C-alpha positions, 0 to 999 in steps of 0.5 A: 372668149378672149378678144384681143385688139391692138393698134397705134394711138388714136386708131379707135381701138379703145372705142371699139373695144368698149362697145364690143364689151358692152354688146356681148357683156364681156369684161373690158380692160384698157391695158394702155391705161395701166402704162398711163398710170405708171407714167402718171405716177412718175409725172406726179412725183416730178420724176423723168419718165425715162427713169427706169428704176422709178418706173419699175418701182411704180409698176410693182406697186401700181396705184389702180386709183389713178385709172380714174384720175382726170390727168390719165388722158392728158397728152403728157401722160400719153407720152410718159406711158409710151416711154415706160412701156418700152421698159422690159421690167415695167412690161413684165410687172404688168403682164401677169395682171393682164393675163389673169384678167383675160383668163378670169374675167371679173364679175364672172363674165363669159369673156374679156376684151383687151386692147393695147399694143401687144395683146394678140402677140404677147398677152393673149396669143391664144385669143379667140379673135385678134383685131389690129385697128389702125389709121394713117398718122394724119387721121389719128393726129386730127382725131387727137386734135379734136379730142383735145379741143373738145376738152377745152385744151389748145391743140396744134396739129403739127405738134400732135402729128409729130408726137403721134409719129414719135410714139409710133416709132417708139412703140414699133421699134422697142425690143420688148413686145413691139407694136405689130399685128399678130400673124393671125390678126384681122386688119381694120383700117379706120382711116376712111370709116366711122366707128359705127362701120368698124363696130358692125364689122367687128360684131360680125366677126365676134358672132362668127366665132360664137357660133357652135362648131 
């Protein structure tokens, strides 16, 4: 079984995806982390994330060890990830990895949960369940602010909100695999819901599809 979860930054899709994978003992892949790793590679080398050739090279020979790097979730890395994710060559290089993960989940798992920006539309268009998780920019900016302060970082709400909106514009406006709900995706707006309520709704949807037809 393949579950595709898409949505903008800080909408809660990652938390939901991890909990679903744990609940049903499915494999989990945060596809955004792959793009973050590419962006982090460039930042560590002092290269501008808009350098297409350097980003393509980094995605061709991606160091998966960066997925455990403490800087992977930094705001700067997120911004770099959004820039490299708009590059067709980078997306093409990472696409096969994602498709293979979904079709052949590691450790012999019976299913896979993937979250990102284009899982239901490009990576797994035939997924058994497609969810599009979203929330207002203001709610997402506040979540990011609290997350940063929880890590002991200084956080300015207005600056974070501007970054959220800019990232949304890049993700939705790119020519290659723009962020948008798949036609058959179910919308989950988390603006006024806590993660437990969203999780229970998603669990019910998964269980419906696991029932013998």
